[in-house]
N, C-alpha and C positions, 0 to 999 in steps of 0.2 A: 419560558420554555428555551431551551438551547437551540441555536440554529446553526445549521452546518452547511456550509457553501462546498459544491462539489458538482461532478457532472458524471455522466454514463461513461464506463470505461476507465473511470480515474481513481486515483487512491482513496478518495472518499468511500468507496465502497467497503473498506476495512473498517473506518469508522463508523458507518451505517450498521455494519453486522454487529461491532462492539458495543454499540448504543442498544441495539436489539438484546444482547444477551446480559447486558446490565439491566434491562427492563426499563430505559428510560426514554421518553417520547421526545422528539426534536421535530424543528421544522427544517426542512431540506430545501435549500435555494438552489437553483441550476445556475452556476457560473463556472468560468474557467477563463484564463487569459486568451485562450484562443476562440472563445463563443461571445457574439454580440449580444449577450441575453440582457436583460432588465436587471438582473443580481450582479452583473460585472461591476457596477460602479460602487455598489454596496461591499463588493468583496475587496475592491481596491482600498476603500475606507478602513476596512477591518485589517488587510495585510499587504504591506506597502510592496511585497514581494509578487502579490496577486497569484498566490500557490493555492492549490486545493489538496487535500481538504485544510479547511480553517473552520475552526469551531469557536462559535461565541457562547458562551455559557450564560446560564440564566442569570447570574449576578454581573453580566458584561465583561467577564474576563474574556481576553481572545487567546486561544490555542492554536498554534500553528505547529508545523513538524508532525508528520504523521506518527513516526514512534514517540514521541513526547505526547501526542493526544492518546495514545493507545496506553502508554504507561500509566498517564495521568487517571483515565477512566479505571484502569484496574485497581490502582490505590484508592480511588474514591468510592468505589462500588467492589469491595472485596468479594462479596457474595456471588459476584458475576462469574467467577473463576477465569476472567480474562490474566490475571496473573497467578503463578502457584504460590504457595504458603513462603517457600524460599523462592524470590523471584529474580534472583542475581543472573543466572543462565538466561532466562527468558528476557530479560532486559538487553544482556548482552546479545543476544540473538536479534532483537529487534533494532539495535544500533547497527549491529551489523548490516542488516538489509539495508537501512537508511544510508550509511556512510558507504557502501561499496555497490551494492545492487542498484538502488534507486539513484545515486550519483550518477552511475553509468548510464543509466537510460536517459538521464537528462542531456548528457552529451550525444547520445544517439539521436535523441528526437530534436534536438537544436545545435548541431556543431557548429553553426556560425556564432554562436554567444562565446565560444571558446576559441575562437580562431580568428585574428585579424585579417581582414581582406581575403576571407576564405571563398576560394572558387569551387566550382562542383566536383572536380575529381580530387581536391583535397577532402571537400566534406565527407564524399564516398570512403576515403581511406580512413578517415576518422571514424566512421560508422562501423567499418569492417572490424577494424583493430578493436575498437571499444565493445563490439558485440562479442568478440572472441573473448575477451577479458570478463564481460558480463557473465557469461556461460562459465568461465573458471570459477568465478565467485560462487556460482550456485554449485559447482561440484564441491566447492570446498564448504558451503553450508550444509550440504546434504550429510558429508561425512562429520562434520563439527557439531552439528545440531539435531541432526535427524534424529536421535535419541530423545529430544527435548519435545518432539512434536507428538500431538494427542488429538488424533481424527474422533476419537469417542467423546471427547468434551473439549471442542476446540477453544483455545484462549487467543490472548492478543498475537502471539508469535504465530501462531496456525493461520489466523486471519491475514494478517500482515504478508507472510510468505506465499498464501494463495493468491494475493490480488497481485502483487509486485512481480510474480513468476508468470504473469498473464503476458507480460510485455515482451517485445524483442526476442521473439522465438524461444524464450527459456523453457516453457513448459514441454515444447517438443523436445529440446535440448534434454530435459531431465528424464522424459519418458525413454531415451534411448540410453543416457548414461548413467542415471540414478533412478531407475524404476521403482525402488521402495519407496523413495520421498515422493516422486509422482503419485504413486498410488495414495500415499497420506493425503495430498493437496486435493485430489478428486474427493476423496471422502469427506475432508472438512467442507467442500462446497456444497456437498449433497445432504449436510446436517439440516434437518427438518426446519429448526428454527432460523435458518439463514440462507437456506437453498433459494428463496425467491429473490432475494438481494442479488446474488451471483447471476442468476437467470435474467434479471433486469439489466445488469451491466454487461453480461455476455451470453446473449441469446444462443441457445444450441442452435448448431448450422445444420 
């Protein structure tokens, strides 16, 4: 059985939902670089960057990088609808989120990794500037990829956007600046096939 390493509120939510849509059982191991859980050492052995999600397939193949995992699942299980018949734009959108939005969140969460001798004031300036840039990335995403989104039959792009927009104030920003995309993301999370996954990762307040 495939093993998925991840934790609550992390990018593993998108892969959990994708596996659900593909009808594929998996073992979930609670692990992340910031959590001292029993699964951490196993995650380190599978992924030298100690990043989640990491998916170890049933044949032992290790898949890392959220967008790559989602694309792989869409290609491996075409009946899942994770990728459309012509997947080029969906793949473009997945790479866009990974390269721009996800990368910016890494700076916001861990500014010291990207700044030698980073003091608190510098870290806060980095967070503020990067958050502003992240929100611009989401505005562009809404304009460029909004037409690709499908709340009625969510696929990999819809799941990934719903998860990554949960961080760094992006969802609230979209509600104000791009309400149409915000509404689609809310409907994706409410899909009865995956709603329990989103509720577990982000319990209603």
